[in-house]
Each structure stands twice: as C-alpha cells, then as structure tokens.
C-alpha positions in Angstrom: 79.7 -12.6 -49.6 75.7 -12.7 -49.3 75.9 -14.8 -46.4 78.3 -12.5 -44.5 76.0 -9.3 -45.3 72.8 -11.3 -44.2 74.5 -12.2 -41.2 75.8 -9.0 -40.0 72.2 -7.6 -40.9 70.5 -9.8 -38.5 73.5 -9.0 -35.9 72.4 -5.3 -36.1 69.0 -5.6 -36.0 69.4 -8.4 -32.7 71.6 -5.6 -31.5 69.5 -2.8 -32.2 66.4 -4.6 -30.5 68.1 -5.2 -27.1 69.3 -2.0 -27.0 66.0 -0.7 -27.3 64.8 -2.9 -24.8 67.2 -1.7 -22.5 66.8 2.3 -22.9 62.9 1.4 -22.6 63.4 0.2 -19.2 65.8 2.4 -18.0 63.6 5.0 -19.0 60.4 3.3 -17.3 62.5 3.8 -14.1 63.2 7.2 -14.7 59.4 8.2 -15.2 58.6 6.2 -12.2 61.3 8.0 -9.9 60.3 11.7 -11.7 56.9 11.0 -10.4 57.4 9.9 -7.1 59.9 13.5 -6.5 57.1 15.3 -7.8 54.6 13.9 -5.5 57.1 14.3 -2.8 58.2 17.8 -3.7 54.3 19.0 -3.4 54.2 17.3 -0.2 57.2 19.1 1.0 55.9 22.5 0.1 52.9 21.6 2.1 54.7 20.6 5.1 57.1 23.8 4.9 53.7 25.8 4.4 52.2 24.5 7.3 55.6 25.0 9.7 56.1 28.5 8.8 52.2 29.5 9.0 52.0 27.9 12.6 55.7 28.0 14.0 55.4 32.0 14.2 54.5 33.2 17.8 52.5 35.9 16.2 50.4 33.5 14.2 50.1 30.9 17.5 48.6 33.8 19.3 46.1 35.0 16.8 45.2 31.6 16.7 44.5 30.8 20.4 42.7 34.6 20.3 40.5 33.5 17.2 40.0 30.1 17.7 40.3 29.2 21.5 40.0 32.4 23.2 40.3 31.0 27.0 40.4 28.0 26.5 44.0 27.2 26.7 46.0 27.6 29.7 49.7 27.7 30.4 51.5 25.1 32.4 54.7 24.6 33.8 56.7 22.5 31.6 58.4 20.7 34.9 54.7 19.4 35.6 54.2 17.4 32.3 54.7 13.7 32.9 55.7 10.7 30.6 53.4 7.7 30.5 55.2 4.7 29.6 54.3 0.9 29.8 56.9 -1.7 30.4 56.3 -5.7 31.5 52.5 -4.6 32.3 53.7 -1.9 34.7 52.8 1.7 33.6 55.9 4.1 34.5 55.4 7.9 35.0 58.5 10.0 34.4 59.2 13.6 34.2 59.0 14.8 30.6 61.8 17.2 31.2 65.1 16.1 34.2 64.7 18.6 36.8 68.1 19.7 37.1 67.7 20.5 40.9 
C-alpha cells in the first residue's frame, strides 16, 4: 500500500512539473507575440498619423507654401518617364500609358 501511494505521489509530481514547463513555454511565446504586437501597433499609429496629416490637399498646399515657396513646379503626369535596366540596356517607358 505504501509503495502505491509513494508511486502515485511521484507520478503526480512528475506530471505537475511537465505541465508547469509546458505552460511556461506557452507563456513565453505569448509574451513575445504581445511585445511584437505592441511595437507594430505603435508603428501603425505613427504611419496612420503621417498618412492622415500629409495626405490632405490643404496640408500639402500649406507645406508647399511654407517650406518650398516657389521651388516646386507642376509637371504633366504624361511627361514622366520610367527608367529600367534589362541585360545592360537602359529602357525608358512612359510612366502612365497614353490612351491616344
């Protein structure tokens, strides 16, 4: 009877330590994932603020007047070209395909 009680106590101790180790590993993984999520949320917030602040036309016109004054000029988008290199050849294409 004592052997059975002693064996069952040892088995319970072994099972408890296995469960504790596995939950510790899971908790570590959850912590790392949560830390990554926190940093990504902060980065997303910064990017959204920058996008919302800079994307409004009023803000862009304000920045142009404030920082660039007459340095910026309007360019027809059809005149913009795309430069690429293929097999040591430089290829110049229209950035926007002309529908004419």
